[in-house]
C-alpha positions in Angstrom: 39.3 194.0 138.1 41.7 193.9 135.1 44.6 192.9 137.3 42.5 189.9 138.4 41.7 188.8 134.9 44.1 186.4 133.2 45.7 188.1 130.2 44.3 191.5 131.2 47.1 193.5 129.4 46.5 191.5 126.2 42.8 192.3 126.4 43.6 196.0 126.6 46.0 195.8 123.6 43.2 194.1 121.6 40.6 196.6 122.5 38.7 194.7 125.2 37.9 197.2 128.1 35.6 196.9 131.2 32.6 199.2 130.9 30.8 198.3 134.2 31.9 196.5 137.4 30.0 195.2 140.4 30.5 192.8 143.3 28.3 189.8 143.9 28.2 186.2 145.0 28.2 183.9 141.9 26.1 180.8 141.5 25.5 178.2 138.8 22.6 175.9 138.3 23.1 172.3 139.3 23.5 170.4 136.0 22.0 167.2 137.4 18.8 168.6 138.9 18.5 171.9 137.0 16.8 173.3 140.1 19.4 173.9 142.9 22.0 176.6 142.9 25.7 175.6 143.4 28.0 178.4 144.7 30.8 179.2 142.3 32.6 181.6 144.6 33.2 181.4 148.3 32.7 185.1 148.8 31.6 188.2 146.8 33.8 188.6 143.7 34.1 191.2 141.0 31.7 190.8 138.0 32.4 193.0 135.0 31.0 193.9 131.6 33.7 193.9 128.9 33.5 195.4 125.4 35.7 194.0 122.6 36.0 196.7 119.9 37.8 194.4 117.5 35.0 191.8 117.5 32.3 194.3 118.5 31.0 192.0 121.2 30.2 192.1 124.9 31.1 189.7 127.6 30.4 189.2 131.4 33.6 188.0 133.1 34.3 187.1 136.7 37.5 185.6 138.2 37.9 184.1 141.6 41.6 184.0 142.2 43.1 182.1 139.2 39.7 180.5 138.3 37.4 182.0 135.7 33.9 181.4 137.0 32.0 183.5 134.4 32.9 184.0 130.7 29.5 184.7 129.1 29.2 186.4 125.7 26.0 188.5 125.6 23.6 187.8 122.8 20.3 189.7 121.9 18.2 186.7 122.8 19.5 186.6 126.4 17.3 187.8 129.3 18.3 188.9 132.8 15.6 188.0 135.3 15.2 189.4 138.8 14.0 186.5 141.0 14.1 188.4 144.3 15.1 191.8 145.7 18.8 191.0 145.6 19.1 188.0 143.2 19.1 187.8 139.4 19.9 185.2 136.8 20.4 184.7 133.0 20.8 181.6 130.8 23.9 181.1 128.6 23.1 178.5 125.9 26.7 178.4 124.7 28.0 177.5 128.2 24.9 175.3 128.7 24.3 176.7 132.1 22.4 179.3 134.1 24.3 181.9 136.1 23.0 183.5 139.2 24.2 186.7 141.1 23.5 187.6 144.6 24.0 191.3 145.4 24.3 193.1 148.8 21.5 195.6 147.9 18.5 195.9 145.6 20.1 199.1 144.1 23.2 197.2 142.9 20.9 194.5 141.3 18.9 197.2 139.5 22.0 198.8 138.1 23.4 195.5 136.9 20.0 194.6 135.3 19.8 198.0 133.5 23.4 197.6 132.2 22.5 194.1 131.0 19.6 195.5 129.0 21.8 198.3 127.5 24.5 195.8 126.5 21.9 193.4 125.1 20.5 196.2 122.9 24.0 197.2 121.8 24.8 193.6 120.9 21.5 193.5 118.9 22.5 196.6 117.0 26.0 195.3 116.4 24.6 192.1 115.0 22.2 193.9 112.7 25.0 196.1 111.4 27.3 193.1 110.8 24.4 191.3 109.0 23.7 194.4 106.9 27.4 194.5 105.9 27.5 190.8 105.0 24.2 191.2 103.0 25.6 194.2 101.2 28.8 192.5 100.3 27.0 189.4 99.1 24.5 191.4 97.1 27.4 193.3 95.4 29.1 190.0 94.5 25.9 188.5 93.2 25.1 191.6 91.1 28.6 191.5 89.6 28.2 187.8 88.8 24.8 188.4 87.2 25.7 191.5 85.1 29.0 190.2 83.6 27.5 187.3 81.7 24.8 189.6 80.4 27.4 191.9 78.8 29.1 188.9 77.2 25.8 187.6 75.9 25.0 191.0 74.5 28.3 191.2 72.6 27.8 187.8 71.1 24.3 188.2 70.0 25.0 191.3 67.9 26.0 190.1 64.4 27.4 193.2 62.6 30.6 195.1 63.3 28.7 198.3 63.4 26.4 197.0 66.0 29.5 195.8 68.0 31.0 199.3 67.8 27.7 200.9 68.7 27.4 198.6 71.8 31.0 198.6 72.8 30.9 201.9 74.9 28.2 201.0 77.4 29.7 197.5 77.9 33.1 198.8 78.9 31.5 201.2 81.3 29.5 198.4 82.9 32.6 196.3 83.2 34.5 199.0 84.8 31.7 199.6 87.3 31.5 195.9 88.0 35.3 195.7 88.4 35.2 198.5 90.8 32.4 196.8 92.8 34.3 193.5 92.8 37.5 195.3 93.9 35.5 196.9 96.7 33.9 193.6 97.7 37.3 191.9 97.5 38.8 194.6 99.7 35.9 194.3 102.1 36.3 190.5 102.1 40.0 190.8 102.8 39.2 193.2 105.7 36.7 190.8 107.0 39.3 188.0 106.6 41.7 190.1 108.6 39.1 190.8 111.2 38.2 187.1 111.4 41.9 186.2 111.7 42.1 188.7 114.5 39.1 187.2 116.2 40.5 183.7 115.6 43.8 184.9 117.2 41.8 186.4 120.0 39.9 183.2 120.6 43.2 181.2 120.5 44.7 183.6 123.1 41.5 183.4 125.1 41.7 179.6 124.9 45.3 179.7 125.9 44.5 181.9 128.9 41.7 179.5 129.8 44.0 176.6 129.4 46.6 178.2 131.7 43.9 179.1 134.2 42.7 175.4 134.0 46.2 174.2 134.5 46.6 176.5 137.4 43.3 175.4 138.8 44.4 171.7 138.4 47.6 172.6 140.2 45.7 174.4 142.9 43.3 171.4 143.1 46.3 169.1 143.7 47.6 171.5 146.3 44.2 171.7 148.0 43.9 167.9 147.8 47.1 167.6 149.7 45.9 170.3 152.1 42.7 168.4 152.4 44.4 165.1 153.2 46.5 166.9 155.8 43.5 168.6 157.3 41.6 165.2 157.2 44.4 163.6 159.2 44.4 166.5 161.6 40.6 166.2 161.8 40.9 162.5 162.6 43.4 163.2 165.3 41.2 166.0 166.7 38.2 163.7 166.6 40.1 161.0 168.5 41.2 163.6 171.0 37.6 164.9 171.2 36.3 161.3 171.8 38.9 160.9 174.6 37.9 164.2 176.1 34.3 163.2 175.8 35.0 160.0 177.6 36.8 161.9 180.3 34.0 164.3 180.5 31.5 161.4 180.8 33.6 160.0 183.7 33.8 163.5 185.3 30.0 163.9 184.9 29.5 160.5 186.5 31.8 161.5 189.4 29.9 164.7 189.8 26.6 162.8 189.9 28.1 160.4 192.5 29.3 163.4 194.5 25.9 165.0 194.3 24.2 161.8 195.4 26.8 161.5 198.3 26.2 165.1 199.3 22.5 164.5 199.3 22.9 161.4 201.4 25.2 163.2 203.7 22.6 166.0 204.2 19.9 163.3 204.8 22.2 161.6 207.4 22.9 165.0 209.1 19.2 165.7 209.2 18.5 162.2 210.7 21.3 162.8 213.2 19.7 166.1 214.3 16.4 164.3 214.7 18.0 161.5 216.8 19.8 164.1 219.0 16.4 165.8 219.5 14.9 162.5 220.4 17.8 161.7 222.8 17.3 165.1 224.4 13.6 164.4 224.8 14.5 161.0 226.4 16.9 162.7 228.8 14.2 165.1 229.8 11.8 162.2 230.2 14.5 160.3 232.3 14.5 163.2 234.7 10.7 163.0 235.1 10.8 159.2 235.6 11.2 159.2 239.4 8.2 161.5 239.7 6.3 159.3 237.3 7.3 156.2 239.4 6.0 157.9 242.6 2.8 158.9 240.8 2.5 155.4 239.4 2.7 153.9 242.9 0.1 156.4 244.1 -2.1 155.6 241.2 -1.6 151.8 241.8 -2.7 152.2 245.4 -5.7 154.2 244.3 -6.4 151.6 241.7 -6.3 148.8 244.3 -8.6 150.8 246.6 -10.9 151.4 243.6 -10.9 147.7 242.8 -11.9 147.0 246.4 -14.7 149.5 246.2 -15.6 148.1 242.8 -15.9 144.6 244.3 -18.0 146.0 247.2 -20.2 147.7 244.6 -20.5 144.6 242.6 -21.6 142.7 245.6 -24.1 145.4 246.4 -25.3 145.3 242.7 -25.7 141.5 242.9 -27.8 141.9 246.2 -29.8 144.7 244.6 -30.4 142.5 241.5 -31.6 139.7 243.8 -33.9 142.1 245.6 -35.2 143.5 242.3 -36.0 140.0 241.1 -37.7 139.2 244.3 -39.7 142.5 244.1 -40.6 141.6 240.5 -41.8 138.2 241.6 -43.8 139.8 244.4 -45.2 142.4 242.0 -46.2 139.6 239.6 -48.0 137.7 242.4 -49.7 141.0 243.6 -50.8 141.7 240.0 -52.3 138.2 239.9 -54.1 138.6 243.2 -55.2 142.1 242.2 -56.6 140.8 238.9 -58.4 138.0 240.8 -59.8 140.6 243.2 -60.9 142.8 240.3 -62.7 139.9 238.7 -64.5 139.1 241.9 -65.3 142.8 242.4 -66.7 143.0 238.9 -68.9 140.0 239.6 -70.1 141.6 242.8 -70.8 144.9 241.0 -72.9 143.0 238.5 -74.8 141.3 241.2 -75.3 144.6 242.9 -76.6 146.1 239.7 -79.0 143.2 239.2 -80.1 143.6 242.7 -80.8 147.4 242.3 -82.8 146.6 239.1 -84.9 144.1 241.0 -85.6 146.6 243.8 -86.6 149.2 241.3 -89.1 146.8 239.7 -90.6 146.0 243.1 -91.1 149.7 243.8 -92.9 150.3 240.6 -95.2 147.3 241.2 -96.2 148.7 244.6 
């Protein structure tokens, strides 16, 4: 991890040491949408916690090749949030962005989150201690500033020499005490100045490292731009070749379709040829039967002629029978008429006979 950091040896000389290391995919929030994640690394990279003993500060640093993708100083108001089983994020107000880390397992994410909480608490304690020191030094300076004028005012108010002698002892003691306090505050201020100078130098060196990394990144960008242009040209050539091959493939597919259609047509023609051969074979067999059929046809024609003659004879007989039937019908009609006339006459005779019987019966009764 330290070999991958720019200026890692200088960090060790200045007291900045890695205290925890993990591997994860690094993401940053899209500054335009503030919603989507933008990958900052192409693959999983090393993400480390660093402690700077000279500045008493903690940082999260990650480098992808020569590019610094995370340089986040941890403050007590930061919060690391688990958004899923393998993904976590935190916001850095100084960098004006949100960093996201994707781990390979939930266990690695939990360890990183626990370490973040520990480092955050340590940063809070360090800030409180530094504030207490600053407040203590400021209080000492203020007390010394307040007490010195009081002693001078006390010496000036007293009017007699005896009073001056009597008050001279305690004033000198207070002045010595204040001088000691001022010396201590001055020494502490000088140590703070030295520490701040060291921090300033550290920041300058860090800026120099970042500038070098930025220049290297710019050089690598130019290199990759050239590589991109070369790859683009190769891509265009490959696309043209692919288009030519696609055209050839289209022609080949068309030829295949034509061949398939021709093979289907050939199969259909072969099937038709087989059907025609079967029909021809049937015709040949029928041709062998034709003489027999001709003989049978002649016999049938003779029988047909004889049947026609018999039919004509029968027709003549039918006509004669029809004539006889009509004549018999006429005779029956005439007979029916004569029979009806006879019946009418018979009825009249029967009536007369009946009347005659009645007359005879009346005569017998009278006698």
